[in-house]
Backbone bond lengths (Angstrom), bond angles and torsions (degrees), N, CA, C in turn:
res aa  C-N    CA-C-N  psi(-1)  N-CA   C-N-CA  omega(-1)  CA-C   N-CA-C  phi
1 K - - - 1.427 - - 1.554 108.91 -
2 G 1.312 113.78 134.93 1.475 120.84 178.32 1.460 115.82 87.91
3 Q 1.366 121.38 -10.57 1.434 122.55 176.60 1.498 113.45 -80.24
4 D 1.280 118.12 152.78 1.459 122.36 177.45 1.554 108.65 -61.84
5 V 1.340 115.58 141.47 1.429 120.29 175.12 1.538 108.63 -75.23
6 N 1.291 115.79 119.38 1.460 121.38 -179.42 1.526 111.66 -115.63
7 G 1.332 117.28 -9.39 1.457 119.01 -179.12 1.522 111.90 171.81
8 I 1.312 112.16 -169.29 1.472 122.69 -178.30 1.542 107.50 -121.82
9 Y 1.315 116.25 148.20 1.456 123.34 179.28 1.510 109.80 -111.52
10 S 1.291 115.54 128.86 1.492 121.84 175.32 1.526 107.20 -103.16
11 V 1.320 115.12 124.21 1.459 121.55 -178.17 1.512 108.77 -95.44
12 Y 1.320 117.34 122.12 1.485 122.22 178.55 1.533 111.47 -95.66
13 S 1.342 115.94 -33.00 1.479 117.81 179.46 1.519 106.84 -159.13
14 G 1.318 113.65 158.01 1.444 121.11 177.31 1.528 113.47 106.66
15 Y 1.324 115.52 -177.66 1.464 120.79 -177.07 1.524 108.48 -130.70
16 I 1.354 115.16 137.06 1.472 121.09 -172.98 1.502 106.89 -138.04
17 K 1.346 117.79 142.49 1.452 121.22 168.79 1.523 108.14 -110.12
18 V 1.329 115.63 143.27 1.457 125.58 176.80 1.525 105.52 -111.02
19 F 1.330 115.84 125.11 1.457 117.36 -172.52 1.548 111.88 -143.49
20 E 1.317 112.26 158.86 1.443 123.39 174.17 1.510 107.76 -101.15
21 P 1.331 119.97 105.24 1.462 119.98 -177.76 1.519 111.48 -78.35
22 D 1.332 116.05 146.24 1.446 120.70 167.13 1.516 108.22 -140.40
23 E 1.341 116.79 -174.12 1.489 119.86 -175.65 1.518 113.97 -61.41
24 K 1.355 117.72 -37.93 1.409 122.73 -172.89 1.496 115.91 -94.02
25 T 1.337 117.28 -38.76 1.480 120.81 -169.80 1.531 108.10 -152.79
26 E 1.336 113.28 -178.23 1.484 120.79 172.28 1.532 106.83 -116.88
27 R 1.286 116.28 133.09 1.451 121.37 174.80 1.535 106.45 -99.52
28 I 1.348 116.06 104.98 1.448 120.81 -177.56 1.542 108.56 -72.09
29 V 1.319 116.89 123.24 1.459 122.26 -177.93 1.516 113.06 -106.47
30 D 1.320 116.82 -15.53 1.450 118.90 178.46 1.537 110.35 -164.89
31 L 1.318 112.96 156.43 1.501 121.35 173.65 1.470 106.10 -121.46
32 V 1.365 116.84 141.55 1.445 120.93 -175.61 1.548 108.18 -133.51
33 T 1.351 115.53 146.09 1.455 121.07 177.58 1.508 107.19 -142.62
34 G 1.339 114.87 -177.68 1.479 120.09 179.76 1.510 115.10 -51.33
35 G 1.293 117.05 140.01 1.450 121.46 -177.46 1.487 113.96 92.93
36 Q 1.322 118.21 -5.23 1.453 122.56 -178.73 1.507 111.68 -112.64
37 I 1.326 116.13 173.47 1.451 119.53 -179.96 1.541 111.96 -122.14
38 L 1.295 115.23 159.13 1.466 123.64 177.47 1.523 108.02 -124.83
39 G 1.328 116.46 154.36 1.435 121.38 172.99 1.515 114.10 96.79
40 Y 1.302 118.76 -7.62 1.414 121.00 -178.15 1.551 113.15 -66.44
41 R 1.335 115.29 -23.54 1.479 118.86 177.76 1.505 113.12 -63.49
42 G 1.284 117.80 -17.54 1.467 124.04 -178.83 1.505 112.54 -92.47
43 L 1.303 118.00 -4.25 1.461 121.39 -179.17 1.487 111.08 -71.88
44 G 1.312 117.82 154.62 1.441 120.58 176.18 1.501 111.08 147.75
45 S 1.304 115.74 -117.31 1.477 119.16 -177.49 1.504 111.35 -67.73
46 S 1.313 115.42 170.57 1.457 121.51 -173.09 1.562 110.57 -66.46
47 K 1.303 121.22 -27.25 1.433 123.66 179.70 1.530 108.68 -120.14
48 S 1.341 117.03 82.78 1.475 121.63 -176.75 1.495 110.61 -107.71
49 I 1.317 112.85 157.06 1.476 119.45 175.41 1.517 107.62 -127.06
50 Y 1.293 118.41 153.54 1.441 124.36 178.52 1.528 108.38 -69.17
51 S 1.332 117.28 131.14 1.458 121.86 -175.58 1.514 111.29 -93.69
52 V 1.283 118.45 -11.36 1.479 123.52 -178.54 1.524 109.88 -138.33
53 S 1.331 114.64 170.49 1.452 121.03 177.54 1.553 109.18 -112.91
54 A 1.295 116.92 164.77 1.427 121.49 177.83 1.542 108.83 -137.39
55 R 1.333 114.86 144.71 1.477 120.59 178.76 1.511 108.92 -139.26
56 T 1.313 115.81 135.09 1.463 120.27 177.44 1.532 109.49 -73.06
57 L 1.294 115.02 142.56 1.463 122.45 178.54 1.496 111.15 -105.38
58 S 1.337 114.26 -10.85 1.462 121.31 179.59 1.520 107.67 -151.44
59 E 1.285 117.00 178.46 1.463 119.98 171.68 1.521 107.96 -64.28
60 C 1.329 117.83 134.21 1.459 123.69 -174.70 1.538 111.87 -128.96
61 E 1.313 115.50 154.25 1.432 122.66 169.91 1.487 105.79 -119.40
62 I 1.381 114.44 116.99 1.480 120.80 -173.84 1.495 108.64 -135.02
63 T 1.351 115.18 141.71 1.457 121.08 175.74 1.525 109.69 -115.95
64 F 1.323 117.56 136.03 1.447 123.49 -179.90 1.559 107.47 -99.48
65 F 1.374 114.28 131.07 1.441 122.27 176.19 1.532 106.01 -112.62
66 P 1.333 118.27 115.26 1.500 119.46 175.33 1.524 109.52 -56.21
67 L 1.336 114.49 148.75 1.478 120.38 -177.33 1.504 112.77 -55.77
68 E 1.320 118.78 -39.11 1.457 121.51 -179.86 1.540 109.42 -60.69
69 I 1.329 117.79 -45.42 1.443 121.11 -179.85 1.554 110.07 -66.72
70 F 1.297 116.12 -42.15 1.462 119.72 -179.77 1.508 110.01 -63.56
71 N 1.319 118.40 -42.48 1.475 121.44 178.90 1.545 110.76 -62.66
72 L 1.322 117.82 -41.69 1.439 120.75 177.02 1.530 110.49 -63.07
73 A 1.325 116.97 -41.49 1.472 120.01 179.19 1.531 110.81 -63.31
74 I 1.324 117.50 -41.38 1.481 120.23 178.48 1.532 111.89 -63.29
75 K 1.332 115.72 -40.59 1.446 120.03 -177.56 1.548 111.72 -70.29
76 S 1.331 116.92 -29.50 1.467 119.58 -172.30 1.553 112.52 -105.75
77 N 1.354 119.42 -6.47 1.395 120.89 -177.43 1.527 110.84 -126.89
78 I 1.305 118.33 102.12 1.427 122.93 -176.36 1.532 111.93 -64.08
79 D 1.321 118.15 -33.24 1.443 121.41 178.01 1.558 111.71 -63.32
80 L 1.353 114.38 -42.89 1.458 118.84 176.73 1.492 111.25 -64.49
81 T 1.319 116.33 -40.35 1.486 119.79 -179.89 1.539 109.58 -61.35
82 F 1.340 116.23 -46.41 1.525 118.12 177.84 1.511 111.60 -64.79
83 F 1.348 118.51 -34.60 1.445 120.13 177.49 1.537 110.44 -62.61
84 I 1.328 117.71 -43.05 1.471 121.42 178.63 1.503 110.76 -66.29
85 I 1.329 119.31 -42.88 1.471 122.54 179.36 1.551 107.53 -63.18
86 D 1.338 117.07 -45.55 1.445 117.74 177.49 1.529 114.18 -60.68
87 L 1.333 116.35 -43.87 1.436 120.85 176.64 1.502 113.03 -57.83
88 L 1.355 115.70 -47.87 1.450 118.91 -178.98 1.521 113.69 -65.45
89 S 1.344 115.24 -41.10 1.459 117.82 179.02 1.536 112.91 -67.52
90 S 1.348 115.76 -37.15 1.445 120.57 176.17 1.511 112.01 -62.46
91 K 1.341 116.65 -46.19 1.443 123.39 179.97 1.553 109.84 -63.19
92 L 1.330 116.24 -40.70 1.483 120.48 -179.96 1.524 110.72 -63.66
93 K 1.333 115.42 -43.27 1.492 119.81 178.64 1.540 110.92 -60.12
94 K 1.339 115.46 -41.97 1.508 118.02 179.32 1.545 109.93 -65.79
95 V 1.298 117.30 -41.01 1.446 118.73 -179.68 1.534 110.63 -66.12
96 E 1.319 117.68 -41.89 1.482 121.70 176.61 1.547 111.01 -60.83
97 N 1.312 116.69 -47.57 1.520 120.01 178.57 1.509 110.51 -60.73
98 R 1.333 116.20 -43.32 1.477 118.49 -179.36 1.524 109.83 -64.99
99 A 1.316 118.46 -43.75 1.488 121.15 -179.29 1.550 110.50 -62.07
100 K 1.321 115.23 -35.73 1.476 119.92 -177.77 1.541 110.67 -76.90
101 N 1.296 118.15 -40.18 1.446 121.25 -171.02 1.563 115.00 -95.69
102 F 1.289 117.91 -31.06 1.447 119.88 -173.79 1.519 115.36 -57.65
103 P 1.316 118.73 -43.57 1.463 121.38 179.84 1.551 111.54 -58.32
104 K 1.271 119.06 -27.53 1.472 123.80 -177.92 1.531 112.64 -86.51
105 M 1.333 116.86 -15.30 1.472 121.29 -172.07 1.520 113.87 -82.20
106 Q 1.307 116.63 146.46 1.461 124.02 173.11 1.537 106.07 -86.94
107 A 1.342 116.77 168.72 1.441 123.56 -178.30 1.520 112.16 -53.99
108 R 1.373 116.14 -43.93 1.442 120.92 -179.09 1.558 111.53 -59.63
109 E 1.345 113.85 -45.84 1.468 117.57 178.86 1.535 112.65 -64.26
110 K 1.325 116.17 -35.50 1.450 120.00 177.53 1.513 112.35 -64.84
111 I 1.349 116.42 -40.12 1.458 120.91 178.18 1.534 109.49 -66.21
112 I 1.308 116.74 -42.05 1.500 120.47 178.54 1.519 107.96 -63.26
113 Y 1.296 118.55 -40.48 1.479 122.09 175.56 1.535 110.23 -59.06
114 A 1.318 116.58 -45.21 1.492 120.94 -179.86 1.520 109.37 -62.19
115 L 1.319 117.32 -43.94 1.473 120.72 -179.57 1.508 110.43 -64.71
116 N 1.323 118.10 -40.29 1.491 121.80 175.32 1.501 111.37 -62.05
117 T 1.334 119.00 -39.63 1.427 123.07 177.34 1.526 111.22 -62.34
118 I 1.298 116.48 -41.93 1.472 120.88 177.18 1.529 111.00 -64.20
119 I 1.347 117.32 -42.21 1.430 122.32 178.28 1.518 110.73 -63.53
120 E 1.331 117.13 -48.98 1.457 121.40 -179.63 1.477 111.99 -58.27
121 T 1.336 119.41 -36.73 1.464 121.09 -176.59 1.518 112.48 -88.07
122 F 1.313 118.09 -46.38 1.463 120.72 -172.07 1.543 113.46 -101.07
123 G 1.329 117.39 -26.06 1.444 121.18 179.67 1.524 113.68 79.78
124 F 1.302 114.74 -163.40 1.498 123.03 -178.76 1.493 111.08 -107.65
125 D 1.270 116.27 157.37 1.480 124.36 176.93 1.531 107.18 -63.46
126 P 1.317 117.97 126.90 1.492 119.84 -179.52 1.516 113.07 -62.99
127 L 1.341 118.14 -22.98 1.461 121.87 178.51 1.504 114.34 -87.87
128 D 1.359 114.19 -15.59 1.460 119.77 -179.00 1.567 107.14 -147.78
129 N 1.345 115.90 92.57 1.468 120.41 -170.05 1.529 113.82 -67.71
130 M 1.326 118.09 7.62 1.460 120.59 175.52 1.542 109.49 -111.44
131 R 1.303 118.93 -16.73 1.473 123.18 -178.79 1.518 109.01 -87.73
132 L 1.327 117.27 135.62 1.468 120.54 173.92 1.539 109.69 -60.31
133 K 1.313 115.59 135.66 1.471 120.14 -178.52 1.534 108.31 -62.94
134 F 1.307 117.12 -37.12 1.454 121.86 179.32 1.529 107.30 -141.75
135 T 1.323 117.87 121.28 1.437 121.60 179.20 1.496 110.48 -101.63
136 L 1.317 115.85 123.58 1.453 121.05 176.48 1.539 109.54 -67.98
137 S 1.281 114.27 161.80 1.474 119.51 171.79 1.540 110.09 -61.79
138 R 1.296 117.74 157.08 1.468 120.56 177.91 1.537 109.18 -60.57
139 K 1.342 116.23 -36.21 1.455 121.38 -179.91 1.528 110.08 -64.33
140 D 1.313 116.46 -42.46 1.495 120.44 179.10 1.545 110.06 -67.56
141 I 1.318 118.09 -37.31 1.460 119.88 175.69 1.533 109.51 -61.74
142 A 1.332 116.85 -42.95 1.453 122.12 177.77 1.495 111.16 -60.48
143 N 1.323 117.56 -38.67 1.467 122.19 -179.97 1.511 112.05 -69.10
144 I 1.302 118.79 -36.70 1.498 121.32 173.28 1.498 110.46 -66.32
145 A 1.313 116.12 -41.06 1.488 120.67 -177.28 1.542 111.64 -79.69
146 V 1.322 116.08 -11.65 1.460 121.17 -177.99 1.553 111.45 55.83
147 I 1.341 113.50 47.58 1.461 120.48 173.57 1.522 106.89 -136.79
148 T 1.312 113.72 173.21 1.480 117.29 -176.42 1.483 113.17 -73.34
149 Y 1.330 117.46 157.70 1.450 123.08 177.79 1.527 110.57 -58.47
150 E 1.353 116.70 -42.61 1.446 122.82 -178.15 1.567 110.05 -62.80
151 T 1.319 116.46 -43.52 1.459 120.46 178.53 1.550 109.91 -65.23
152 T 1.289 116.90 -37.05 1.496 121.73 179.42 1.563 107.22 -61.92
153 I 1.278 117.04 -49.15 1.441 121.91 -178.27 1.548 110.32 -58.69
154 R 1.356 115.08 -46.65 1.474 120.34 179.26 1.494 112.73 -62.08
155 V 1.395 117.89 -44.59 1.463 119.13 -178.90 1.479 111.78 -69.07
156 L 1.328 119.68 -39.06 1.434 121.64 176.66 1.484 111.49 -62.09
157 S 1.330 117.68 -39.99 1.462 122.04 176.72 1.533 111.51 -63.68
158 E 1.371 117.39 -41.16 1.495 120.57 176.72 1.513 110.39 -63.56
159 L 1.335 117.33 -42.82 1.484 120.35 179.13 1.511 110.62 -62.04
160 D 1.343 115.37 -37.32 1.440 120.75 178.65 1.546 111.04 -65.03
161 K 1.351 115.40 -46.50 1.462 119.25 178.53 1.504 112.83 -62.82
162 Q 1.350 116.89 -30.71 1.465 120.78 -178.03 1.530 109.85 -86.89
163 K 1.332 118.12 4.82 1.479 124.45 179.08 1.520 113.34 60.31
164 I 1.304 116.00 31.71 1.491 121.68 174.07 1.504 109.28 -86.71
165 I 1.376 114.09 -37.79 1.456 121.95 174.47 1.511 106.60 -130.60
166 E 1.338 115.03 168.98 1.441 119.88 174.35 1.522 105.59 -131.55
167 L 1.329 115.54 120.57 1.471 121.51 176.55 1.515 108.21 -85.51
168 D 1.345 116.04 122.21 1.443 121.24 -177.99 1.504 107.18 -127.91
169 G 1.370 115.04 85.92 1.471 117.89 -170.93 1.484 109.73 68.20
170 K 1.343 115.76 -125.88 1.453 120.49 176.81 1.505 113.52 -88.89
171 S 1.305 117.01 -13.70 1.461 119.06 -178.73 1.536 111.62 -89.27
172 I 1.344 114.08 163.31 1.466 120.43 -176.33 1.506 107.56 -130.70
173 R 1.308 114.42 136.40 1.459 122.93 174.43 1.508 107.75 -113.01
174 I 1.314 116.57 138.34 1.470 121.71 178.11 1.526 108.31 -96.01
175 I 1.304 118.02 114.49 1.466 123.36 -178.48 1.502 109.93 -85.53
């Protein structure tokens, strides 16, 4: 956050969280995995800065594309241009839906939203189609849900008792 935009990052493998840091906590605004890109939030005017930070959650393989190269690719490759437009419009729709619905949600609904976000981004374990492929820390789940860590633990425990999820150590299975 705050650095000049010098390019775009293409993620080939691994898990990354994109967040808005503040003094007390991190507000997770996106999750990224292989096949996705990072840094597009800084695109725009000629002198842009990154508005968020990113942190790897696992070992990652990432390629950096300098802004000049990325801009040439956008101008010369219509498929890439449509990919970027689709990505931006999809992210905008999610942000709009979240802004509209989150204030009305209870803690349980926010946790379910967070779990759905993890599923949509990371998917399920290929060896166990009910286990999340990558489980975020309880603190990161709380940050996606914008609720306290303690409330997150309580709600996950309630969902486990109701057999909606199964807590298996740090991993989560969706029943």
